[in-house]
N, CA and C of each residue as an Amber inpcrd file, in Angstrom:
protein
   501
 -63.3460000  30.7040000 -40.1610000 -64.8970000  29.7760000 -39.3710000
 -65.7410000  30.4210000 -39.2650000 -66.6060000  29.9810000 -39.7240000
 -68.2740000  30.6420000 -39.4780000 -68.9120000  30.0590000 -38.1130000
 -69.4740000  31.0660000 -37.5480000 -70.1730000  30.2540000 -36.8330000
 -71.4480000  29.8900000 -36.6990000 -71.6820000  28.8130000 -35.7180000
 -73.0440000  28.3970000 -36.4040000 -73.8870000  28.2040000 -35.3640000
 -75.2650000  28.4920000 -35.2130000 -76.3250000  28.8390000 -35.1250000
 -76.9430000  27.5880000 -33.9620000 -77.4870000  28.1670000 -32.5700000
 -77.5450000  27.3320000 -31.7740000 -78.5970000  26.2850000 -32.6060000
 -78.8490000  24.7540000 -31.7550000 -79.7070000  23.7830000 -32.3450000
 -80.2640000  23.6420000 -30.8200000 -81.5570000  22.8900000 -31.0840000
 -82.3260000  22.7930000 -30.2760000 -82.3890000  21.4120000 -29.8550000
 -82.6050000  21.3810000 -28.4930000 -82.3230000  19.8770000 -27.9810000
 -83.4720000  19.1520000 -28.0840000 -83.7400000  17.8620000 -27.7100000
 -84.1170000  16.6260000 -27.6000000 -85.6280000  17.2990000 -27.4890000
 -85.9680000  18.4410000 -26.2050000 -86.9080000  18.6050000 -25.5660000
 -87.9750000  20.1730000 -26.7070000 -87.1110000  20.5120000 -27.7340000
 -87.0520000  20.9210000 -28.4000000 -86.4310000  22.7970000 -28.1240000
 -86.0250000  23.3530000 -26.5430000 -85.3770000  24.0190000 -26.4670000
 -84.3180000  24.9710000 -27.8130000 -84.1450000  26.5520000 -27.5250000
 -82.9370000  26.1840000 -28.2940000 -82.0860000  27.1540000 -27.1430000
 -81.4430000  26.6420000 -26.9440000 -80.0950000  27.5520000 -26.1760000
 -80.3210000  29.1020000 -26.4780000 -79.9780000  30.0530000 -25.7900000
 -79.7940000  31.1830000 -25.7710000 -78.3110000  31.6480000 -26.0570000
 -77.5330000  32.9300000 -26.4870000 -76.2130000  32.5440000 -27.0490000
 -75.5690000  33.0340000 -25.3920000 -74.3220000  32.7270000 -25.6240000
 -73.7640000  33.1450000 -24.5370000 -72.8420000  34.2030000 -24.5720000
 -73.0210000  35.2910000 -23.3660000 -72.8110000  36.6150000 -23.5550000
 -71.3230000  36.1600000 -23.8690000 -70.8210000  37.7250000 -23.8950000
 -69.4550000  37.8840000 -23.6480000 -68.6740000  37.8030000 -22.0110000
 -67.8110000  37.2930000 -22.3010000 -67.0960000  36.6180000 -21.0830000
 -66.5150000  38.3410000 -20.5150000 -67.1400000  37.9330000 -19.2440000
 -67.0980000  39.5960000 -18.3330000 -65.3760000  39.4650000 -17.4520000
 -65.0550000  40.2320000 -17.4560000 -63.5420000  40.7860000 -15.7540000
 -63.8380000  40.2010000 -14.7550000 -63.6710000  39.3470000 -14.1660000
 -64.2670000  39.1230000 -12.3000000 -64.1910000  40.6110000 -12.1630000
 -65.1270000  40.2910000 -11.0530000 -65.8470000  41.3360000 -10.0730000
 -64.6300000  42.3840000  -9.1790000 -63.6050000  41.6240000  -8.6040000
 -62.9730000  41.7260000  -7.8170000 -61.6120000  42.5990000  -8.8190000
 -61.1950000  42.4800000 -10.0830000 -60.3920000  43.2610000 -11.2330000
 -60.8240000  44.3480000 -11.3660000 -62.3090000  44.6520000 -11.0580000
 -62.7150000  46.1870000 -11.7170000 -62.7070000  46.5450000 -10.7630000
 -63.0740000  46.1660000  -9.4640000 -63.8820000  47.0070000  -8.2330000
 -61.9800000  47.2860000  -7.2700000 -62.4470000  48.5580000  -7.2200000
 -61.2620000  49.3900000  -6.4870000 -61.5500000  48.7070000  -5.0270000
 -60.3100000  48.8070000  -4.1530000 -60.3170000  47.1020000  -2.6640000
 -60.8290000  48.3000000  -1.9750000 -60.8420000  49.8270000  -2.3100000
 -61.9010000  50.1950000  -0.8700000 -63.4820000  49.7740000  -1.3040000
 -63.5880000  50.3120000  -2.6060000 -65.3280000  49.5570000  -3.1150000
 -65.5740000  48.7830000  -2.5700000 -64.8910000  47.4690000  -2.4200000
 -65.2260000  45.9200000  -2.4800000 -66.0790000  46.0460000  -1.4090000
 -67.5920000  45.2350000  -2.0340000 -67.9260000  45.0680000  -0.7040000
 -67.5500000  43.6420000  -0.0490000 -68.1210000  43.1890000   1.4970000
 -67.9410000  42.3210000   1.5750000 -68.3440000  41.5030000   1.9020000
 -68.0740000  39.6040000   1.7690000 -69.3540000  39.0490000   1.4480000
 -69.6970000  38.6750000   2.9970000 -70.5700000  37.9080000   2.9540000
 -71.4960000  37.7200000   3.5350000 -72.8540000  38.5380000   4.4140000
 -72.9740000  38.5680000   5.4060000 -73.7140000  39.4820000   5.8310000
 -73.8720000  40.3630000   6.5620000 -74.1570000  42.0630000   6.8650000
 -73.4630000  43.2180000   7.5030000 -72.6210000  42.7890000   9.1010000
 -71.8620000  43.2410000   9.1570000 -71.4160000  43.1720000  10.5300000
 -72.8930000  43.6980000  11.7120000 -73.2540000  42.9130000  12.8470000
 -74.1840000  42.9040000  13.7230000 -73.6180000  43.7370000  14.4320000
 -74.0830000  44.2570000  14.5110000 -73.7710000  45.7700000  16.5200000
 -74.5110000  45.2360000  17.3940000 -74.1690000  45.4890000  18.5960000
 -74.7770000  45.5530000  20.6140000 -76.4970000  45.9410000  20.0090000
 -75.7210000  47.2030000  19.2910000 -77.1380000  47.8230000  19.5250000
 -78.4650000  47.6170000  18.3470000 -78.1470000  47.2550000  17.0760000
 -78.4090000  46.9300000  16.4060000 -79.7160000  45.7610000  16.7900000
 -78.7170000  44.6780000  17.6870000 -79.3290000  43.6010000  18.0480000
 -80.3510000  44.5250000  19.2720000 -79.7510000  44.8430000  20.1480000
 -80.7290000  45.3680000  21.0450000 -82.2790000  46.4820000  20.7280000
 -81.9060000  46.6150000  19.3440000 -83.3700000  47.8830000  19.0010000
 -84.1970000  46.1640000  18.1510000 -83.3880000  45.5050000  17.6870000
 -84.3480000  44.6710000  17.1850000 -84.6140000  43.5450000  18.0240000
 -84.5610000  43.4300000  19.3760000 -85.1690000  42.9350000  20.4070000
 -86.2600000  43.7400000  21.1310000 -86.2480000  44.7390000  21.0610000
 -86.7490000  45.8930000  21.5550000 -87.7260000  45.9620000  21.0150000
 -88.0360000  46.3390000  19.4250000 -88.8300000  46.0200000  18.5480000
 -89.8660000  44.7770000  18.1030000 -88.6520000  43.5120000  18.6750000
 -89.8450000  42.5170000  19.2160000 -90.7280000  42.0430000  20.0060000
 -89.9320000  42.7760000  21.0450000 -90.7920000  42.5160000  22.8320000
 -92.0730000  43.6090000  22.6130000 -91.7930000  44.5760000  22.0640000
 -93.0410000  45.5600000  21.7470000 -94.2760000  44.9230000  21.0450000
 -94.1440000  44.5780000  19.7580000 -94.8200000  43.7920000  18.6300000
 -95.4230000  42.6670000  19.7850000 -94.8550000  42.0960000  20.2540000
 -95.2990000  40.9110000  20.3880000 -96.0010000  41.1260000  22.6650000
 -95.6950000  42.2340000  22.5950000 -95.3920000  42.0990000  24.2900000
 -95.2270000  41.1400000  25.3230000 -94.1960000  41.5460000  24.8480000
 -92.7010000  40.5440000  25.9970000 -92.2160000  41.2920000  26.5510000
 -91.6930000  40.3860000  27.4170000 -90.2230000  41.1430000  28.4460000
 -88.9430000  40.1120000  27.7710000 -87.9590000  40.2390000  28.2090000
 -86.4880000  39.9950000  27.9910000 -86.4230000  38.9180000  29.4110000
 -85.9330000  37.6270000  28.8010000 -85.6030000  37.0560000  30.3310000
 -84.2920000  36.7560000  30.9330000 -83.5910000  36.4060000  31.8520000
 -82.1350000  36.5660000  31.9220000 -81.0390000  36.2110000  31.4480000
 -81.0160000  36.0730000  29.9160000 -80.7160000  35.6080000  29.2560000
 -80.5530000  36.4390000  28.2430000 -81.2600000  38.0210000  28.4330000
 -81.7930000  38.2960000  27.7380000 -82.3170000  38.5590000  26.1480000
 -83.3220000  37.1400000  26.3510000 -83.3980000  37.1540000  25.3440000
 -85.0500000  36.8310000  25.1230000 -86.4770000  37.2530000  24.4730000
 -87.6440000  36.7820000  24.7590000 -87.7470000  35.5520000  24.8820000
 -88.8550000  35.0940000  25.7510000 -89.1630000  33.7620000  26.1110000
 -89.4980000  32.6780000  24.6360000 -89.2880000  31.8050000  25.0440000
 -89.1790000  31.1700000  23.2120000 -90.9660000  30.9980000  22.8360000
 -91.4350000  31.1910000  21.1430000 -92.7210000  31.0760000  21.1160000
 -93.5930000  30.0160000  21.4500000 -93.3950000  28.4180000  22.2000000
 -93.3180000  26.9500000  22.2690000 -95.2290000  27.2160000  22.0130000
 -95.4010000  26.5080000  20.6150000 -96.3640000  25.9680000  20.0450000
 -96.9300000  26.4110000  19.7220000 -95.9850000  27.3030000  18.6280000
 -96.6780000  28.5080000  17.5140000 -95.5310000  28.5150000  16.2110000
 -94.8940000  27.0760000  16.7710000 -93.7550000  27.0230000  15.0110000
 -94.4240000  26.7530000  14.1970000 -93.2180000  27.4790000  13.2670000
 -93.4760000  27.9980000  11.6540000 -94.3050000  28.9320000  11.4000000
 -94.4510000  29.6980000  12.9130000 -95.1170000  30.9900000  12.1940000
 -94.4820000  32.2350000  12.5520000 -94.9960000  32.7600000  11.9940000
 -93.7390000  34.5530000  11.9960000 -93.0930000  34.5220000  13.1800000
 -94.0270000  34.7180000  14.5170000 -93.2120000  34.3240000  15.9000000
 -92.0050000  33.7390000  16.0130000 -92.3780000  32.8160000  15.4670000
 -91.4650000  31.5510000  15.8960000 -90.4170000  32.1510000  14.8300000
 -89.8830000  32.3260000  13.7460000 -89.4480000  32.8410000  12.8230000
 -88.0590000  33.3820000  13.5020000 -89.0500000  34.7710000  13.6120000
 -88.7820000  35.9890000  13.8240000 -87.6910000  35.9150000  15.4580000
 -87.9980000  35.0200000  16.1850000 -87.7040000  34.6180000  17.4210000
 -86.1240000  33.3770000  17.4480000 -86.2850000  33.0280000  15.9980000
 -85.0420000  32.4430000  15.4240000 -84.3610000  33.0410000  15.0850000
 -84.0020000  34.3770000  14.1580000 -83.7280000  35.3000000  13.7130000
 -82.6660000  35.6760000  14.6660000 -83.3370000  36.2050000  15.9600000
 -83.2610000  36.8850000  17.1860000 -82.4460000  36.1960000  18.0410000
 -82.8680000  35.0560000  18.2970000 -81.4240000  34.0960000  18.9860000
 -80.2570000  33.4180000  17.9610000 -80.6150000  33.6430000  16.8090000
 -78.8570000  33.3590000  16.0440000 -77.7730000  34.3250000  16.1040000
 -79.3830000  35.4800000  16.2880000 -77.6850000  36.8140000  16.2070000
 -77.3800000  36.9090000  17.2520000 -77.8890000  36.6160000  18.3310000
 -77.9840000  36.8870000  19.8840000 -76.4760000  36.0360000  20.1830000
 -76.7950000  34.5360000  19.7220000 -75.8050000  33.5370000  19.7080000
 -73.9580000  34.2570000  19.0800000 -74.4650000  34.5510000  17.7670000
 -73.6210000  35.0450000  16.4450000 -72.5330000  36.6540000  17.6630000
 -73.6960000  36.8340000  18.2620000 -72.9570000  38.6520000  18.8120000
 -72.4880000  37.9570000  20.4360000 -72.8570000  36.8010000  21.1290000
 -72.3240000  36.6000000  22.2190000 -71.0900000  35.5520000  22.2010000
 -70.7340000  35.2560000  20.9090000 -69.3650000  34.5330000  21.0410000
 -67.9330000  34.8590000  20.5970000 -68.6640000  36.5770000  20.3170000
 -67.6580000  37.1190000  19.7030000 -66.9810000  37.7050000  20.8410000
 -65.3910000  38.2980000  20.3240000 -64.8470000  38.8060000  21.1200000
 -65.1280000  39.9070000  22.4360000 -64.4990000  40.4960000  23.4220000
 -65.3810000  41.1810000  23.8110000 -65.1930000  42.5580000  23.6110000
 -66.6360000  43.5430000  24.2190000 -66.2540000  44.8980000  23.4620000
 -65.2600000  45.7800000  23.8630000 -66.0840000  47.0740000  23.7670000
 -65.0880000  48.4810000  24.1860000 -64.9460000  48.9240000  25.5100000
 -65.9440000  48.3850000  25.9670000 -65.8850000  48.5960000  27.6070000
 -65.5430000  47.6620000  28.4110000 -65.1890000  46.2850000  27.8020000
 -64.7690000  45.2000000  28.8970000 -63.3120000  44.7530000  28.6730000
 -62.9200000  45.7690000  27.7580000 -61.3400000  46.1030000  27.0410000
 -60.7450000  46.5940000  27.8530000 -61.4340000  48.5960000  28.1870000
 -61.1490000  49.1300000  28.8880000 -60.6260000  48.7140000  30.2750000
 -61.9260000  48.2430000  30.7460000 -61.5900000  47.7070000  31.9510000
 -60.4440000  46.0640000  32.2110000 -60.3170000  45.7940000  31.4980000
 -59.0970000  44.7490000  31.4320000 -58.4440000  45.4460000  31.2630000
 -58.0740000  46.1810000  30.8200000 -56.8020000  47.3130000  30.7080000
 -56.5440000  47.9590000  31.6200000 -57.3300000  48.4870000  32.4280000
 -57.3630000  49.5650000  33.8920000 -56.9470000  48.0590000  34.7630000
 -57.4730000  47.4300000  34.9380000 -57.4710000  46.0220000  35.8490000
 -55.5940000  45.9570000  35.2300000 -54.9380000  45.2870000  33.9900000
 -54.0580000  44.7430000  34.1040000 -53.3410000  46.2400000  34.3570000
 -53.3510000  47.2230000  33.8500000 -52.1160000  48.1680000  34.8300000
 -51.8840000  48.7340000  35.8560000 -53.4610000  47.9990000  36.8240000
 -53.0940000  48.1790000  38.2390000 -52.1200000  46.9130000  38.5380000
 -52.4520000  46.0190000  37.7690000 -51.3980000  44.6510000  39.0900000
 -49.6940000  44.6200000  38.3160000 -49.7920000  45.9970000  37.3420000
 -48.3010000  45.8400000  36.7320000 -47.7040000  44.4730000  35.2070000
 -49.2130000  44.0420000  34.9650000 -48.6550000  43.5800000  33.2140000
 -48.5320000  42.5020000  34.3790000 -49.2760000  41.7710000  35.6030000
 -48.7450000  40.5390000  36.0460000 -49.7810000  39.8330000  36.5630000
 -49.6990000  38.7070000  36.6090000 -51.1690000  37.6470000  36.6620000
 -51.1770000  38.0020000  38.0510000 -52.2520000  38.0250000  39.1300000
 -52.7830000  38.0660000  40.4120000 -52.0260000  36.3840000  41.1420000
 -51.8570000  35.6850000  40.5330000 -52.0070000  33.9250000  40.4710000
 -50.2550000  33.2130000  40.1230000 -50.0580000  33.8920000  39.2150000
 -48.5430000  33.5590000  38.9260000 -47.6040000  34.6270000  38.8600000
 -47.9090000  35.0420000  38.9120000 -46.9760000  36.2480000  38.9000000
 -46.0280000  36.4760000  37.5490000 -46.1190000  35.8500000  36.3180000
 -45.7660000  36.3270000  35.3890000 -46.9040000  37.0670000  34.9320000
 -46.0490000  37.8420000  33.8240000 -46.1490000  38.7550000  32.8490000
 -47.2060000  38.6840000  32.3880000 -48.8100000  39.5160000  31.5560000
 -50.2450000  39.1810000  31.1330000 -49.9810000  40.5390000  30.2520000
 -50.2880000  39.8980000  28.9280000 -50.7900000  40.7830000  28.3750000
 -52.5850000  41.4490000  28.4650000 -52.4950000  41.7420000  27.1630000
 -53.8650000  42.2580000  27.0260000 -54.9180000  41.2400000  26.4820000
 -54.2000000  40.6130000  25.4860000 -54.8390000  39.9800000  24.4080000
 -55.3340000  37.7460000  25.1510000 -54.4730000  38.3170000  26.3540000
 -54.1920000  37.0110000  27.1560000 -54.9380000  37.4700000  28.0160000
 -55.5530000  38.0370000  28.5540000 -56.0210000  38.5420000  30.1600000
 -57.6140000  38.7550000  30.1700000 -57.9010000  37.4610000  31.0640000
 -58.8860000  37.3550000  31.4400000 -59.4930000  37.8740000  32.6820000
 -61.2300000  38.3490000  32.0880000 -61.5770000  39.1080000  33.8950000
 -62.0470000  37.7200000  34.4580000 -61.9240000  38.3650000  36.2690000
 -62.0920000  36.7820000  37.3810000 -63.4230000  37.5940000  37.4110000
 -64.7150000  37.6730000  37.3280000 -66.0410000  38.1850000  37.6900000
 -66.1950000  38.0440000  39.2690000 -65.5230000  36.8710000  39.7710000
 -66.2190000  36.4470000  40.8720000 -65.3760000  37.0730000  41.9010000
 -64.3040000  37.3850000  42.1180000 -63.4690000  37.9090000  43.0770000
 -64.4000000  38.6620000  43.9660000 -63.8550000  39.6910000  45.3130000
 -64.6630000  40.7120000  45.5240000 -63.2710000  41.5120000  45.2400000
 -62.4150000  41.9370000  44.6670000 -61.7060000  41.9970000  44.6060000
 -61.3790000  41.8650000  42.8250000 -61.3470000  42.7130000  42.0340000
 -61.8080000  42.1560000  40.3770000 -60.6160000  42.3530000  40.1650000
 -59.8910000  41.3430000  39.0300000 -58.9420000  40.7990000  38.5060000
 -58.5650000  40.7620000  37.3300000 -57.8220000  40.6300000  36.1570000
 -57.8220000  39.5740000  35.6310000 -56.7310000  38.5510000  35.5430000
 -56.3360000  37.6080000  34.8450000 -55.7060000  36.4250000  35.4300000
 -55.3620000  36.2600000  33.8700000 -54.2160000  34.8640000  33.8180000
 -54.5770000  33.9600000  32.6320000 -55.5430000  32.8520000  32.6130000
 -55.8100000  32.4760000  30.8990000 -56.5680000  31.7260000  31.3520000
 -56.7150000  30.1530000  32.0560000 -55.2640000  30.0710000  31.8640000
 -54.9460000  28.1360000  33.0470000 -55.0540000  29.0940000  34.3100000
 -54.5960000  30.2780000  34.4950000 -54.7910000  30.1030000  36.1250000
 -56.4140000  30.5610000  36.4410000 -57.0770000  30.6820000  35.8380000
 -58.5710000  31.6340000  35.7650000 -59.5110000  29.7660000  36.0570000
 -58.4720000  28.9890000  35.0860000 -59.4310000  27.7410000  35.2690000
 -58.8660000  27.2510000  36.8400000 -57.9330000  27.4480000  37.0810000
 -57.0970000  27.0100000  38.4500000 -58.2200000  27.9980000  39.7590000
 -58.5540000  29.0640000  39.3570000 -59.4740000  29.7920000  40.5310000
 -60.6710000  29.0450000  40.4550000 -61.4530000  28.8610000  39.4940000
 -62.7480000  28.5490000  39.2540000 -62.5650000  26.5790000  39.7580000
 -61.9880000  26.1290000  39.9080000 -62.0870000  24.3800000  40.1340000
 -61.3230000  24.7260000  41.9840000 -60.7520000  25.7060000  42.1490000
 -60.1750000  26.4320000  43.6800000 -61.8910000  26.0730000  44.5980000
 -62.9790000  26.9390000  43.0760000 -63.4610000  27.5820000  44.0240000
 -64.9300000  26.9090000  44.3290000 -64.6900000  25.6540000  43.1350000
 -65.7520000  24.4240000  43.1460000 -65.5440000  23.6510000  44.0890000
 -64.0290000  23.4580000  44.1660000 -63.7240000  22.1750000  45.0580000
 -64.1610000  22.9020000  46.8040000 -63.3620000  23.6640000  47.2020000
 -63.7140000  24.5990000  47.9820000 -62.1930000  24.4400000  49.3500000
 -61.9520000  25.2730000  50.1090000 -60.8650000  25.4360000  50.7910000
 -60.3030000  24.0480000  51.5960000 -61.2920000  23.2830000  51.9960000
 -60.7040000  22.0790000  51.9050000 -59.8930000  21.0710000  51.2080000
 -60.3230000  20.7650000  50.2070000 -59.6390000  20.1440000  49.2220000
 -58.3450000  20.8630000  48.6150000 -58.9100000  22.1920000  48.5640000
 -57.1410000  23.0060000  48.3410000 -56.1200000  22.8490000  48.9480000
 -56.8630000  22.5080000  50.4000000 -55.8310000  22.3250000  51.6010000
 -55.1540000  21.1920000  51.3620000 -55.7150000  20.1110000  51.0630000
 -55.4530000  18.1670000  50.5650000 -54.5910000  18.3350000  49.2710000
 -55.1320000  19.1010000  48.2630000 -54.4070000  19.3530000  46.9980000
 -52.8580000  19.8260000  47.0540000 -52.8810000  20.5710000  48.6540000
 -51.4060000  21.5410000  48.5040000 -50.5540000  20.2680000  49.4260000
 -51.2280000  19.2800000  50.0490000 -50.8070000  18.4960000  50.9290000
 -49.8150000  17.6600000  49.5860000 -50.3510000  17.4140000  48.9440000
 -49.9600000  16.8300000  47.2020000 -48.7510000  17.0540000  46.3370000
 -48.8340000  17.9780000  46.6570000 -47.7200000  19.2210000  45.8240000
 -46.2510000  18.9060000  46.0510000
């Protein structure tokens, strides 16, 4: 069978010949050298450096949320785009799990509590442990127990006594 030359289309364009098929990249790359898809993992240090650079460049200070103030009235400027990039990076990093220092602190509290929740006294492991930052004496609890404590704090001691009479 003979191969035909590409024919021009109705607009006069002649298609280029198709290249020879290549094997998929995953088949040729070794598992250890394969690049991960997407953006590189953001570290807290990188974000801190980017925030410091932004604040230095625009003579700003960080607010209570750990971000520079929003550049109001400067929409679609370079500063606005940089701020949006920092905001998204900050959100992305804050939605991740706890950092190493937080995990270490939880492990210390968990071992001091003999791996039991201070509210329900049931066994508690590190993955389920949630730190109670409001208590005078720090502790780790189950997520549901922490919700109960937060609700009791919000309602106050009188409401807690009324709820006790209903149980």
